GUMAR-29600 format. One record per residue (C-alpha): x, y, z; residue in three letters; residue number from 1. Coordinates in steps of 0.2 Angstrom, whole numbers. Layout:
<pts>
{X = X	Y = Y	Z = Z	aa = ALA	i = NUM}
...
</pts>
This chain:
<pts>
{X = 134	Y = -4	Z = 184	aa = MET	i = 1}
{X = 123	Y = 0	Z = 169	aa = THR	i = 2}
{X = 114	Y = 17	Z = 166	aa = THR	i = 3}
{X = 96	Y = 17	Z = 161	aa = GLU	i = 4}
{X = 94	Y = 27	Z = 145	aa = ARG	i = 5}
{X = 77	Y = 36	Z = 144	aa = THR	i = 6}
{X = 69	Y = 39	Z = 127	aa = GLU	i = 7}
{X = 65	Y = 57	Z = 122	aa = PRO	i = 8}
{X = 47	Y = 62	Z = 125	aa = LEU	i = 9}
{X = 44	Y = 65	Z = 106	aa = TRP	i = 10}
{X = 49	Y = 47	Z = 102	aa = LEU	i = 11}
{X = 39	Y = 38	Z = 115	aa = SER	i = 12}
{X = 24	Y = 49	Z = 110	aa = LEU	i = 13}
{X = 26	Y = 44	Z = 92	aa = SER	i = 14}
{X = 26	Y = 26	Z = 97	aa = ASP	i = 15}
{X = 10	Y = 28	Z = 106	aa = ARG	i = 16}
{X = 1	Y = 38	Z = 92	aa = VAL	i = 17}
{X = 7	Y = 25	Z = 79	aa = GLU	i = 18}
{X = -1	Y = 11	Z = 89	aa = SER	i = 19}
{X = -17	Y = 21	Z = 90	aa = GLU	i = 20}
{X = -17	Y = 25	Z = 71	aa = LEU	i = 21}
{X = -14	Y = 7	Z = 67	aa = SER	i = 22}
{X = -32	Y = 4	Z = 71	aa = GLN	i = 23}
{X = -38	Y = 17	Z = 59	aa = LEU	i = 24}
{X = -41	Y = 14	Z = 40	aa = PRO	i = 25}
{X = -30	Y = 21	Z = 27	aa = ALA	i = 26}
{X = -35	Y = 39	Z = 22	aa = GLY	i = 27}
{X = -42	Y = 43	Z = 39	aa = ALA	i = 28}
{X = -37	Y = 60	Z = 46	aa = PRO	i = 29}
{X = -22	Y = 60	Z = 58	aa = ALA	i = 30}
{X = -21	Y = 72	Z = 73	aa = PRO	i = 31}
{X = -14	Y = 88	Z = 70	aa = SER	i = 32}
{X = 1	Y = 95	Z = 80	aa = GLU	i = 33}
{X = -10	Y = 106	Z = 90	aa = HIS	i = 34}
{X = -22	Y = 91	Z = 94	aa = GLU	i = 35}
{X = -7	Y = 81	Z = 100	aa = LEU	i = 36}
{X = 0	Y = 95	Z = 111	aa = ALA	i = 37}
{X = -17	Y = 98	Z = 119	aa = ALA	i = 38}
{X = -21	Y = 80	Z = 122	aa = ARG	i = 39}
{X = -4	Y = 74	Z = 129	aa = PHE	i = 40}
{X = 0	Y = 91	Z = 137	aa = GLU	i = 41}
{X = 16	Y = 93	Z = 128	aa = VAL	i = 42}
{X = 23	Y = 108	Z = 119	aa = ASN	i = 43}
{X = 21	Y = 111	Z = 100	aa = ARG	i = 44}
{X = 39	Y = 107	Z = 97	aa = LEU	i = 45}
{X = 37	Y = 90	Z = 105	aa = THR	i = 46}
{X = 21	Y = 86	Z = 95	aa = ALA	i = 47}
{X = 29	Y = 92	Z = 79	aa = ARG	i = 48}
{X = 44	Y = 80	Z = 81	aa = ALA	i = 49}
{X = 32	Y = 66	Z = 85	aa = ALA	i = 50}
{X = 22	Y = 69	Z = 69	aa = MET	i = 51}
{X = 38	Y = 71	Z = 59	aa = GLN	i = 52}
{X = 44	Y = 55	Z = 66	aa = GLU	i = 53}
{X = 28	Y = 46	Z = 60	aa = LEU	i = 54}
{X = 30	Y = 54	Z = 43	aa = GLU	i = 55}
{X = 47	Y = 47	Z = 42	aa = ARG	i = 56}
{X = 41	Y = 30	Z = 46	aa = ARG	i = 57}
{X = 28	Y = 30	Z = 33	aa = GLY	i = 58}
{X = 13	Y = 30	Z = 46	aa = VAL	i = 59}
{X = 6	Y = 46	Z = 40	aa = VAL	i = 60}
{X = 7	Y = 56	Z = 24	aa = ARG	i = 61}
{X = 4	Y = 75	Z = 21	aa = ARG	i = 62}
{X = -6	Y = 81	Z = 7	aa = TYR	i = 63}
{X = -8	Y = 99	Z = 1	aa = GLN	i = 64}
{X = -26	Y = 104	Z = 4	aa = GLY	i = 65}
{X = -30	Y = 88	Z = 13	aa = ARG	i = 66}
{X = -19	Y = 89	Z = 28	aa = GLY	i = 67}
{X = -11	Y = 74	Z = 36	aa = THR	i = 68}
{X = -19	Y = 56	Z = 35	aa = VAL	i = 69}
{X = -16	Y = 38	Z = 40	aa = VAL	i = 70}
{X = -4	Y = 31	Z = 26	aa = ALA	i = 71}
{X = -6	Y = 14	Z = 19	aa = ARG	i = 72}
{X = 9	Y = 3	Z = 16	aa = LYS	i = 73}
{X = 7	Y = -9	Z = 1	aa = VAL	i = 74}
{X = 16	Y = -26	Z = 3	aa = GLU	i = 75}
{X = 26	Y = -29	Z = -13	aa = TYR	i = 76}
{X = 31	Y = -47	Z = -12	aa = ARG	i = 77}
{X = 46	Y = -55	Z = -22	aa = ILE	i = 78}
{X = 49	Y = -73	Z = -21	aa = GLY	i = 79}
{X = 47	Y = -90	Z = -30	aa = PRO	i = 80}
{X = 29	Y = -92	Z = -24	aa = ASP	i = 81}
{X = 24	Y = -75	Z = -32	aa = TRP	i = 82}
{X = 20	Y = -71	Z = -50	aa = ILE	i = 83}
{X = 33	Y = -58	Z = -56	aa = PRO	i = 84}
{X = 19	Y = -46	Z = -61	aa = SER	i = 85}
{X = 18	Y = -29	Z = -54	aa = TRP	i = 86}
{X = -1	Y = -27	Z = -57	aa = THR	i = 87}
{X = -5	Y = -44	Z = -49	aa = ARG	i = 88}
{X = 6	Y = -42	Z = -34	aa = THR	i = 89}
{X = -1	Y = -25	Z = -30	aa = VAL	i = 90}
{X = -19	Y = -31	Z = -33	aa = ALA	i = 91}
{X = -15	Y = -46	Z = -21	aa = ALA	i = 92}
{X = -11	Y = -33	Z = -8	aa = ALA	i = 93}
{X = -28	Y = -26	Z = -9	aa = GLY	i = 94}
{X = -24	Y = -10	Z = -19	aa = VAL	i = 95}
{X = -31	Y = -5	Z = -35	aa = GLU	i = 96}
{X = -16	Y = -5	Z = -48	aa = PRO	i = 97}
{X = -16	Y = 6	Z = -63	aa = ARG	i = 98}
{X = -2	Y = 8	Z = -77	aa = THR	i = 99}
{X = 1	Y = 22	Z = -89	aa = VAL	i = 100}
{X = 12	Y = 18	Z = -103	aa = THR	i = 101}
{X = 22	Y = 34	Z = -106	aa = GLU	i = 102}
{X = 33	Y = 29	Z = -120	aa = ASP	i = 103}
{X = 37	Y = 14	Z = -131	aa = VAL	i = 104}
{X = 53	Y = 14	Z = -142	aa = ALA	i = 105}
{X = 62	Y = 1	Z = -153	aa = THR	i = 106}
{X = 81	Y = 4	Z = -153	aa = ARG	i = 107}
{X = 97	Y = -6	Z = -155	aa = ARG	i = 108}
{X = 102	Y = -16	Z = -140	aa = ALA	i = 109}
{X = 116	Y = -9	Z = -129	aa = ARG	i = 110}
{X = 131	Y = -21	Z = -125	aa = ASN	i = 111}
{X = 125	Y = -24	Z = -107	aa = ASP	i = 112}
{X = 107	Y = -28	Z = -114	aa = GLU	i = 113}
{X = 114	Y = -40	Z = -127	aa = ARG	i = 114}
{X = 124	Y = -50	Z = -114	aa = ALA	i = 115}
{X = 109	Y = -51	Z = -102	aa = GLU	i = 116}
{X = 96	Y = -55	Z = -116	aa = LEU	i = 117}
{X = 107	Y = -66	Z = -126	aa = GLY	i = 118}
{X = 106	Y = -55	Z = -142	aa = LEU	i = 119}
{X = 118	Y = -52	Z = -156	aa = SER	i = 120}
{X = 126	Y = -36	Z = -162	aa = GLY	i = 121}
{X = 112	Y = -30	Z = -173	aa = HIS	i = 122}
{X = 97	Y = -36	Z = -163	aa = ASP	i = 123}
{X = 85	Y = -23	Z = -157	aa = ARG	i = 124}
{X = 75	Y = -21	Z = -141	aa = VAL	i = 125}
{X = 59	Y = -13	Z = -136	aa = VAL	i = 126}
{X = 59	Y = -2	Z = -121	aa = GLN	i = 127}
{X = 43	Y = 3	Z = -112	aa = LEU	i = 128}
{X = 43	Y = 17	Z = -99	aa = ASP	i = 129}
{X = 28	Y = 16	Z = -87	aa = ARG	i = 130}
{X = 20	Y = 25	Z = -73	aa = LEU	i = 131}
{X = 14	Y = 15	Z = -59	aa = ARG	i = 132}
{X = -1	Y = 20	Z = -49	aa = CYS	i = 133}
{X = -9	Y = 13	Z = -32	aa = CYS	i = 134}
{X = -27	Y = 19	Z = -28	aa = ASP	i = 135}
{X = -25	Y = 33	Z = -40	aa = GLY	i = 136}
{X = -8	Y = 40	Z = -33	aa = GLU	i = 137}
{X = 8	Y = 40	Z = -42	aa = ASN	i = 138}
{X = 18	Y = 25	Z = -33	aa = ALA	i = 139}
{X = 32	Y = 20	Z = -45	aa = GLY	i = 140}
{X = 40	Y = 21	Z = -61	aa = TYR	i = 141}
{X = 47	Y = 6	Z = -72	aa = GLN	i = 142}
{X = 57	Y = 4	Z = -87	aa = THR	i = 143}
{X = 56	Y = -13	Z = -96	aa = SER	i = 144}
{X = 68	Y = -19	Z = -110	aa = VAL	i = 145}
{X = 63	Y = -34	Z = -121	aa = LEU	i = 146}
{X = 70	Y = -42	Z = -136	aa = PRO	i = 147}
{X = 60	Y = -35	Z = -151	aa = ALA	i = 148}
{X = 61	Y = -51	Z = -161	aa = ALA	i = 149}
{X = 53	Y = -61	Z = -147	aa = ARG	i = 150}
{X = 39	Y = -49	Z = -144	aa = VAL	i = 151}
{X = 33	Y = -43	Z = -161	aa = PRO	i = 152}
{X = 19	Y = -30	Z = -160	aa = GLY	i = 153}
{X = 21	Y = -28	Z = -142	aa = LEU	i = 154}
{X = 16	Y = -9	Z = -142	aa = ARG	i = 155}
{X = -1	Y = -14	Z = -149	aa = ASP	i = 156}
{X = -3	Y = -29	Z = -138	aa = VAL	i = 157}
{X = 1	Y = -20	Z = -121	aa = VAL	i = 158}
{X = -8	Y = -4	Z = -126	aa = GLY	i = 159}
{X = -9	Y = 11	Z = -115	aa = ALA	i = 160}
{X = -10	Y = 2	Z = -99	aa = GLY	i = 161}
{X = -9	Y = -17	Z = -101	aa = GLY	i = 162}
{X = 2	Y = -29	Z = -92	aa = SER	i = 163}
{X = 19	Y = -35	Z = -100	aa = VAL	i = 164}
{X = 18	Y = -51	Z = -89	aa = TYR	i = 165}
{X = 0	Y = -55	Z = -96	aa = ASP	i = 166}
{X = 6	Y = -52	Z = -114	aa = ALA	i = 167}
{X = 22	Y = -63	Z = -112	aa = LEU	i = 168}
{X = 11	Y = -77	Z = -104	aa = ALA	i = 169}
{X = -5	Y = -75	Z = -114	aa = GLY	i = 170}
{X = -2	Y = -68	Z = -131	aa = HIS	i = 171}
{X = 16	Y = -74	Z = -134	aa = TYR	i = 172}
{X = 15	Y = -91	Z = -125	aa = GLY	i = 173}
{X = 30	Y = -89	Z = -114	aa = PHE	i = 174}
{X = 31	Y = -95	Z = -95	aa = ALA	i = 175}
{X = 39	Y = -79	Z = -87	aa = PRO	i = 176}
{X = 49	Y = -82	Z = -71	aa = GLY	i = 177}
{X = 62	Y = -73	Z = -62	aa = ARG	i = 178}
{X = 80	Y = -77	Z = -67	aa = ALA	i = 179}
{X = 88	Y = -64	Z = -54	aa = TRP	i = 180}
{X = 82	Y = -50	Z = -44	aa = THR	i = 181}
{X = 92	Y = -36	Z = -35	aa = ARG	i = 182}
{X = 83	Y = -25	Z = -22	aa = VAL	i = 183}
{X = 91	Y = -9	Z = -14	aa = GLU	i = 184}
{X = 85	Y = 8	Z = -7	aa = GLN	i = 185}
{X = 92	Y = 23	Z = -15	aa = ILE	i = 186}
{X = 88	Y = 42	Z = -16	aa = SER	i = 187}
{X = 76	Y = 45	Z = -31	aa = ALA	i = 188}
{X = 85	Y = 50	Z = -46	aa = PRO	i = 189}
{X = 80	Y = 68	Z = -51	aa = GLY	i = 190}
{X = 70	Y = 62	Z = -67	aa = TRP	i = 191}
{X = 61	Y = 48	Z = -57	aa = VAL	i = 192}
{X = 56	Y = 61	Z = -43	aa = ALA	i = 193}
{X = 50	Y = 73	Z = -56	aa = ARG	i = 194}
{X = 39	Y = 59	Z = -65	aa = ARG	i = 195}
{X = 32	Y = 54	Z = -48	aa = LEU	i = 196}
{X = 28	Y = 72	Z = -43	aa = GLY	i = 197}
{X = 40	Y = 71	Z = -28	aa = LEU	i = 198}
{X = 48	Y = 85	Z = -19	aa = ARG	i = 199}
{X = 67	Y = 84	Z = -18	aa = GLY	i = 200}
{X = 75	Y = 66	Z = -19	aa = ARG	i = 201}
{X = 66	Y = 55	Z = -6	aa = PRO	i = 202}
{X = 70	Y = 37	Z = -4	aa = PRO	i = 203}
{X = 64	Y = 24	Z = -17	aa = VAL	i = 204}
{X = 66	Y = 5	Z = -18	aa = VAL	i = 205}
{X = 75	Y = 1	Z = -34	aa = LEU	i = 206}
{X = 70	Y = -17	Z = -40	aa = VAL	i = 207}
{X = 81	Y = -23	Z = -55	aa = ARG	i = 208}
{X = 79	Y = -40	Z = -62	aa = GLY	i = 209}
{X = 77	Y = -52	Z = -77	aa = ARG	i = 210}
{X = 63	Y = -63	Z = -82	aa = LEU	i = 211}
{X = 66	Y = -79	Z = -92	aa = ASP	i = 212}
{X = 55	Y = -92	Z = -100	aa = CYS	i = 213}
{X = 54	Y = -106	Z = -87	aa = GLN	i = 214}
{X = 52	Y = -119	Z = -100	aa = ARG	i = 215}
{X = 66	Y = -114	Z = -113	aa = THR	i = 216}
{X = 77	Y = -103	Z = -102	aa = GLY	i = 217}
{X = 76	Y = -89	Z = -115	aa = VAL	i = 218}
{X = 78	Y = -72	Z = -108	aa = PRO	i = 219}
{X = 63	Y = -61	Z = -110	aa = LEU	i = 220}
{X = 63	Y = -45	Z = -101	aa = GLU	i = 221}
{X = 75	Y = -34	Z = -91	aa = LEU	i = 222}
{X = 65	Y = -23	Z = -78	aa = THR	i = 223}
{X = 70	Y = -7	Z = -68	aa = PHE	i = 224}
{X = 57	Y = -2	Z = -56	aa = ALA	i = 225}
{X = 58	Y = 13	Z = -44	aa = TRP	i = 226}
{X = 45	Y = 11	Z = -30	aa = LEU	i = 227}
{X = 41	Y = 24	Z = -17	aa = ARG	i = 228}
{X = 48	Y = 19	Z = 0	aa = ALA	i = 229}
{X = 34	Y = 28	Z = 9	aa = ASP	i = 230}
{X = 21	Y = 18	Z = 0	aa = ILE	i = 231}
{X = 28	Y = 1	Z = -2	aa = PHE	i = 232}
{X = 35	Y = -12	Z = 10	aa = ASP	i = 233}
{X = 46	Y = -23	Z = -2	aa = VAL	i = 234}
{X = 47	Y = -40	Z = 5	aa = ILE	i = 235}
{X = 59	Y = -53	Z = -2	aa = VAL	i = 236}
{X = 56	Y = -71	Z = 2	aa = GLU	i = 237}
{X = 69	Y = -85	Z = -2	aa = VAL	i = 238}
{X = 68	Y = -103	Z = 3	aa = GLY	i = 239}
{X = 56	Y = -110	Z = 16	aa = GLU	i = 240}
{X = 50	Y = -95	Z = 26	aa = TRP	i = 241}
{X = 46	Y = -98	Z = 45	aa = LYS	i = 242}
{X = 39	Y = -85	Z = 57	aa = SER	i = 243}
{X = 52	Y = -82	Z = 70	aa = LEU	i = 244}
{X = 53	Y = -69	Z = 84	aa = PRO	i = 245}
{X = 65	Y = -55	Z = 81	aa = THR	i = 246}
{X = 80	Y = -55	Z = 93	aa = PRO	i = 247}
{X = 84	Y = -40	Z = 103	aa = PHE	i = 248}
{X = 102	Y = -33	Z = 102	aa = PRO	i = 249}
{X = 113	Y = -41	Z = 116	aa = VAL	i = 250}
{X = 121	Y = -28	Z = 127	aa = ARG	i = 251}
{X = 138	Y = -31	Z = 133	aa = ARG	i = 252}
{X = 132	Y = -30	Z = 151	aa = ALA	i = 253}
{X = 120	Y = -44	Z = 147	aa = ASP	i = 254}
{X = 132	Y = -55	Z = 137	aa = ALA	i = 255}
{X = 144	Y = -61	Z = 152	aa = SER	i = 256}
</pts>
């Protein structure tokens, strides 16, 4: 005999409201806890739990002075068919990208950087620290490390908000492509959270990788990007992708 498990009321309410909000544009006002409680005839605690669940899912976002609005998830795709450019990837998702270069410094390469970039003991690297924005909102932070000898004058080429990918491909004549990529979700380091204006240490998606010249195999850039998990859906596509239905868990009672 199996026992039927009933979902909590706040969870089923959040599912229903999520379905309704999916029909609204990003930035549209979301219902308040009071409105939910009155409309569905539930108490305020249930309505509050439902709204908190929607916020955890990234369906809604709270802004001081603006209230709660429908959030927009930006698809950030990584794969062999996608150009390894943050600016182009975000623009392809229908969002206006903007980059603010906060610092550019030339320094001696560390041991791990020399090994990854194929450098000798006295070679130097250029490090760029950049704030990433989507539709005017702080959305991510990225550090890039490049061999200084391969990108002379990079500071002036990139400027205050230019694309490193475009500089590598257009100005320096390389053919940048992904050599390797690692994606993981972590709690935002304190300094990243402060630069993004976030409270506490919310989850971020850390994307690390290296770009090489596809013609010569020469390493070009190490990247470390911290992307807000409440803004980005990071999608990694490897191999020939097919649209398949997602299977449901098999319960022991059904497996016999």
